[in-house]
N, C-alpha and C positions, 0 to 999 in steps of 0.2 A: 410175553413182553407186551406192555400196553402201548397205546398210540403216542401218549405223551412221552415215553422213553424213546420211541422211534424218532420223533421229531427233535428231541434234545441231541441224539446222536447225530443226526443230519446237520443241525445247526453247528455242532462242534467240528464235524468234518469240513463244513464250508468255511468256517472261521480260521482254521489252520490249513494253509496250502500244503500239498504233498512235498516231501523233501526230494530235491533233484540231485541225484548222485552222479550225474554227468560232469566231467571236468570242465572248469570255466575256461573260455579261450584266453590265451595270453595277448599282450599287446601286439597288434599286426596281424593276428590270426582271425579268420572268419568263424563266426559261431555257427553251429549246426542249425539246420533249418528249423524255425519255430522256437528257438531258444530266446528267452528275454531275460535280462538282468534286473532284478529288483534290489535296490540298496537296503542294507539293514537298517532298521528303525531303532533310534535310541529310546529305551524305555522310559527315561527320565524327562524327555523332551515333550512339551505340550504338543497335542495333535494339530492345533491350528497354526503353530509357527513352523511346522515341517513344510518345506517346499519340495515339490516333486517335480523333477525335470523329465520331460518326455524322453523316452528311450529311442535311440536312432533306429531307423528301419533296418531290419535284419537282412543281411545279403546271403544269397544262396552260394553254394560252393562253386557253381559254374558261372557266377556273375563276373563280368569284366569291369563293372563300374567300381570306382574307388572314391571315397570322400575327398573333397578338395580341401587341403589344409588352409586354414585362415591364420594370419599372424596374430599371436597373442597380444593382449593389451600391453602397451608400453614398449613393444618392440617396433623396430623400423621396418618397413617394407624393403625387400631386396631391390638392388639397382636394376634398372631396365637392361634388356639384352644388348642394346646398342652402346652402352656405357663402356664395356670393356674394350671393343675394338677401337672406339674413338679416343679412349684414353691411351691405349698403347701407340696409336698413330700419332697422337700429339706428342708423346714422349720420344718417339723416334724423330719427328720433325724438330723437336727441342734439342736433341742431341746433335743433330746436324747444324742447327742454328748456334749451339755453343761452340762447336768446332770452328764454325766460320767466324763467329765474333773473337774467339781467342786468337785465331790466325790474323784477323784484321788488327787487333790490338798489338800483336807481335810486329806487324810491318808498319805501325803507325809513324815511325821516325822516317822510313823511306817514303811514305806518302807525303809527309810534311816536306821532305827534301824536293819531291817532285813539284809541289806547290810553290816552293821557294824558287825553283828553277823557272817555272812558267811565269811567275810574277816578277822575275829579275831581281830578286832580293838577295842573291849571292848563295852562300852555303849555309845550310841549316845546322845550328849547334844546339843539341838537345840539352835542356836544363837538367840539373841533378835530380829533380823530383819526377822526371818523365819516366825513368826506369821503374821507380817505385809505384807510380800510378798504373803503368802497364802491367806490372806484376800483380798488384792487388786487384785490378779489374779482371785479369785472366783466371787467377785463382778464384775470385768471387763467382765468375761464370761457371766454373767447374763444380764448386761446391753447391751452388744453387741448383745446377741440374741434378746433382746426386740427391739432394734434399727433396726436390720435387719428385724424382723417381721413386725414392723410398717411401714417401707419404702416399703417392698414388698406388703403389703396389700393395701397401698395408691396407688402404681402403678397399681395393679390389678383392683382397683375400677376405675381408670382412663383409664382402657383398654390398658395399655401400658405393654411392655415386663418387667417382673420382675425376670426371673429365674436366672439372673446373680447376683442379690443382695444376696441371701443366699450363693452362691459360694464364693463371696468376703468376707462375714461374716465368713464362714468357714476357709478361709485362714488367716484372722486377729485373729480368735480364736486359730488357731494353733500356730501363732507367739507369742500370749500372753502366752500360755502354755509353749512353749520352753523358752521364756524370764524368766518366773517365776522359772522354774526348774533350768535354768542356773544361775540365781541370788542366789538361795539356795545353789547350788553346789559350786559356786564361793566363798562363805563365809565359806566353810568347808575345812580347810587345810589338815586334815587327809585323807579325801576322794580324794582330788586332788593328794596327794602324792601316794596314793594306785593306782589310775587310771593311774598315769604317770610312774609307774614302768613297765619295759618290761615283 
């Protein structure tokens, strides 16, 4: 065998890497020590357009370190840890507020009778629209809390921020309460005259 044949055999052996018969690790498994993965090259692709990504550092079997997952492009970061307890606390506070507001609307006629008695206006006679306003306001408070709780829980299950939903629900509940009381007072001419006096 000549020296030229020896060098051509060595060049051929260096050009084709040896075949690795070890099983490739599955997702989540650690590779054996020293194992590296080389992606298959497309024979039709030009050599200069091929991009080579660096292989991650191989971990040994006894290593306790794990790679930190990073959110993929286009996905939202998960909600911070304080969001869940704050949201649940606000929902509980909103539930108590809804019960208080509904009971306050239910006793609105008795409260107006007390104002009539203290002002010396006689007996309070509720208008026909008062019962409807109280019912709509009470039902609106309950439906609003249920919708707020459903949206908040849905956002919490999706690991997204939800603390602002009960806050918005609280503001809307206050607006409903003020609107209901204003509608009742606006229909009572005696009370309007009393409050308009200097």
